[in-house]
C-alpha positions in Angstrom: -2.8 -14.8 66.6 -2.8 -14.0 70.6 -2.7 -10.6 71.6 0.4 -10.3 73.7 2.4 -10.4 69.3 1.1 -7.4 68.5 1.4 -5.6 71.9 4.9 -6.8 71.6 5.6 -5.8 68.3 4.2 -2.3 68.8 6.1 -1.6 71.7 9.6 -2.7 69.7 8.2 -0.3 67.1 7.8 2.4 69.8 11.3 1.8 71.8 12.7 2.3 67.6 11.2 5.6 67.2 12.4 6.6 70.8 15.8 5.8 70.4 15.6 7.9 66.8 14.9 11.0 68.4 17.3 10.8 71.4 20.0 10.0 69.2 19.0 13.8 68.0 19.8 14.7 71.8 23.2 13.6 71.9 24.6 16.5 70.7 22.6 18.2 73.7 22.5 16.2 76.5 24.8 13.9 78.1 24.0 10.3 77.8 22.0 9.6 81.3 21.2 12.9 80.6 19.0 11.7 77.7 18.1 8.4 79.6 16.5 10.9 82.1 14.6 12.7 79.8 12.6 9.1 79.0 12.2 8.7 82.7 11.1 11.9 83.6 8.3 13.0 81.1 6.3 9.2 80.4 6.0 9.3 84.5 3.2 11.3 84.3 1.8 10.0 81.3 2.0 6.5 82.5 0.2 8.5 86.1 -2.6 9.4 84.7 -3.1 6.5 82.4 -3.2 3.9 85.4 -5.4 6.7 87.4 -7.5 6.2 84.0 -7.8 2.6 84.0 -8.5 2.1 87.5 -11.2 4.9 87.9 -14.0 2.6 87.8 -12.8 -1.0 89.4 -10.3 1.1 92.4 -6.6 1.2 92.4 -5.4 -2.6 93.0 -4.0 -3.6 96.2 0.3 -3.8 96.4 1.7 -6.0 98.6 5.1 -6.5 99.7 6.0 -8.4 97.0 4.6 -6.3 94.2 7.0 -3.7 95.8 10.0 -6.1 95.8 9.3 -6.5 92.3 8.7 -3.4 91.3 11.8 -1.4 92.6 14.5 -4.3 92.0 13.4 -4.0 88.2 13.1 0.0 88.0 16.6 0.4 90.1 18.4 -2.8 87.4 17.1 -1.3 84.4 19.2 2.3 85.7 21.9 0.1 86.5 22.3 -1.7 83.7 21.7 1.1 81.2 25.0 2.3 83.3 26.6 -0.8 83.2 26.2 -0.2 78.9 27.0 3.6 79.0 30.3 2.6 80.6 31.1 -0.2 77.9 31.2 2.2 75.3 34.1 3.8 77.1 36.8 -0.1 76.7 38.6 -0.8 73.7 36.2 -4.3 73.3 33.0 -1.8 74.0 31.4 -3.6 70.5 32.1 -7.7 72.1 30.4 -6.2 75.2 27.5 -4.9 73.9 27.0 -7.9 72.1 27.3 -10.0 74.5 24.4 -7.7 76.4 21.9 -9.7 73.7 22.1 -12.9 76.0 19.5 -10.6 78.2 16.6 -13.3 76.3 19.0 -15.9 77.7 19.3 -14.7 81.3 15.5 -13.5 81.6 14.2 -17.4 80.3 16.4 -18.7 83.5 15.1 -16.3 85.9 11.5 -17.2 84.4 12.0 -20.5 85.7 13.6 -19.5 88.8 11.9 -16.7 89.9 8.5 -17.7 88.8 8.2 -21.0 87.7 7.6 -20.2 84.4 9.3 -22.8 82.5 9.2 -22.7 78.2 8.9 -25.7 75.9 12.0 -27.1 73.9 10.7 -25.8 71.0 10.9 -21.8 72.4 14.1 -22.2 73.9 15.6 -23.3 70.2 13.4 -19.7 69.1 14.9 -17.8 71.5 18.7 -18.8 70.8 17.8 -18.3 67.0 17.0 -14.6 67.7 19.9 -14.1 70.2 22.5 -15.6 67.1 20.9 -12.9 64.9 21.1 -10.0 67.2 25.3 -11.0 67.9 25.2 -11.1 64.1 24.4 -8.1 63.9 25.8 -5.9 67.0 29.0 -7.6 65.3 31.1 -5.8 63.2 33.1 -7.0 60.6 37.1 -7.0 62.1 36.7 -7.8 66.2 39.2 -10.2 67.6 36.5 -12.6 69.2 38.7 -14.8 70.8 40.3 -12.3 72.3 37.5 -10.3 72.9 35.3 -13.2 74.9 37.6 -13.4 77.7 37.8 -9.5 77.9 36.9 -6.8 80.9 34.0 -5.8 78.3 32.6 -9.2 77.8 32.7 -9.7 81.1 30.5 -6.3 81.6 28.0 -7.0 78.8 27.3 -10.3 80.1 26.2 -8.7 83.7 24.1 -5.9 81.9 22.4 -8.4 79.9 21.2 -10.4 83.3 20.8 -7.5 85.3 18.2 -6.2 82.2 16.3 -9.4 82.7 16.0 -9.0 86.0 14.5 -5.5 85.2 12.1 -8.4 82.9 11.3 -10.8 85.6 10.6 -7.6 88.1 8.0 -6.3 86.1 5.9 -9.2 85.2 6.6 -10.4 88.5 4.9 -7.0 90.1 2.2 -7.4 87.7 1.5 -10.4 88.5 1.3 -9.6 92.1 -1.6 -6.9 92.2 -4.6 -8.6 93.3 -6.8 -7.1 90.8 -7.5 -5.8 86.9 -7.0 -6.1 82.9 -3.7 -7.3 81.9 -3.2 -3.7 80.6 -5.1 -1.9 84.2 -1.8 -4.0 85.8 0.6 -3.0 83.0 -0.4 0.8 83.3 0.3 0.7 87.5 4.1 -0.8 87.4 4.4 1.4 84.8 4.0 4.0 86.8 5.1 3.2 90.1 8.4 1.7 88.4 9.1 5.5 86.3 8.1 7.3 89.1 10.6 5.5 91.1 13.1 5.9 87.7 12.7 9.6 87.5 13.2 10.2 90.9 16.3 7.9 91.5 17.5 9.6 88.4 17.5 13.2 89.0 18.9 12.0 92.6 21.8 11.0 90.5 22.5 13.9 87.8 21.6 16.5 90.4 25.1 15.1 92.3 26.8 14.1 89.0 26.1 16.1 86.3 24.9 19.2 87.8 23.4 21.3 85.0 21.9 18.0 82.9 18.4 18.4 85.0 17.4 22.0 83.7 18.8 21.3 80.2 16.4 17.9 79.9 13.2 20.6 81.6 14.7 23.6 79.4 14.5 21.6 76.1 11.2 20.3 76.8 9.7 20.4 73.1 12.0 17.9 72.2 12.8 15.9 75.3 9.1 15.5 75.8 8.4 13.1 72.4 11.1 10.8 73.9 9.4 10.8 76.7 5.9 10.1 74.7 7.0 7.4 72.8 9.0 5.9 75.6 5.6 5.3 77.5 4.0 3.9 74.8 7.1 1.4 74.0 7.4 0.6 78.4 3.3 0.5 78.1 3.6 -2.2 75.4 6.3 -4.0 77.4 4.7 -4.2 80.5 1.7 -5.5 79.1 2.8 -8.3 76.8 4.5 -8.9 80.6 1.5 -9.3 82.3 0.0 -11.5 79.5 3.4 -14.2 78.9 6.8 -15.2 80.4 8.9 -12.3 79.8 11.6 -14.4 77.6 9.1 -14.9 75.0 8.3 -11.4 75.0 12.3 -10.2 74.8 12.4 -12.6 72.2 10.3 -11.6 70.1 11.2 -7.7 71.2 14.3 -8.6 69.5 12.7 -7.6 65.6 13.4 -4.2 67.1 16.8 -4.3 66.0 15.3 -5.3 62.6 13.1 -1.7 62.5 16.6 0.0 64.1 18.2 -1.1 60.8 15.6 -0.5 58.8 15.4 2.8 59.8 19.2 3.1 59.1 18.3 2.1 55.3 15.0 4.3 55.0 15.8 7.7 56.7 19.9 7.3 56.8 20.0 6.2 52.9 22.9 3.5 55.2 23.3 0.1 52.9 22.1 -3.4 53.7 25.0 -5.2 54.6 25.3 -9.0 54.1 25.9 -9.3 57.7 23.1 -7.3 58.3 20.7 -9.4 56.4 21.6 -12.8 57.7 21.0 -11.0 61.0 17.7 -10.3 60.3 16.7 -13.5 58.5 17.8 -15.8 62.0 15.7 -12.9 63.7 13.0 -12.8 61.8 13.2 -17.3 61.7 13.6 -17.3 65.8 10.7 -14.2 66.1 8.4 -16.9 63.3 9.3 -19.8 65.1 8.5 -18.0 68.5 5.3 -16.9 67.6 4.2 -20.7 65.8 5.4 -22.6 69.1 3.1 -19.9 70.9 
């Protein structure tokens, strides 16, 4: 088994834990405040890790193309997150969230256009299967899809997915542009620079738009720091995988996160598995297995 596979699965698992912790903070912090917590407390951890891993070989040279990829990727992630938050205020938000899962497809397209990394037909088929599985699980019953597909929410969902894919491709491009270092060293350097940038930008935004949120995040550090810890662990896994293979492969296999989310709901919150969720899980696992075998 290639190493990027267990790394991606670990990243998806840590991200599931982060979401579980963030869910417990929603009563005391705003949505963007909870999002800010993951960057604020992940940034120092990422910096310490980056300096530790580069201690022997030295900090890699970061050419202008590195900053272009890293900055665009970091800003894209914040913008896409804001779009997803905005979707919750719309009538057909469930349709929009489902369409945001097209991120994997747009990641494949951007990887080909910007990095020259083309997927085999088998890998393309595997990605489409995982997207179908996530769509089945994400869409609640009773959604009017004919009307929903033409709604503003659907357009914003597709846009959010496209911007999320820009961040993934940007992170891979940044890792590949570094002068030297192992894949995990390059991943740590990219992660450190990106999370530091995102922390500063989100802090400025919250001070302007949501006064008091930064203080609430900091004062509740005993709980919010855990979000940052698992965010750093998950992000280091994602970035390490991006440094190894096509970002579309990583995002497609990473769809197993929704399987982890469902299992958490069943085991932790006592919810029951529906037939629709079972079908979605099956499709995601079939797509993931196909992707692993074709890799």
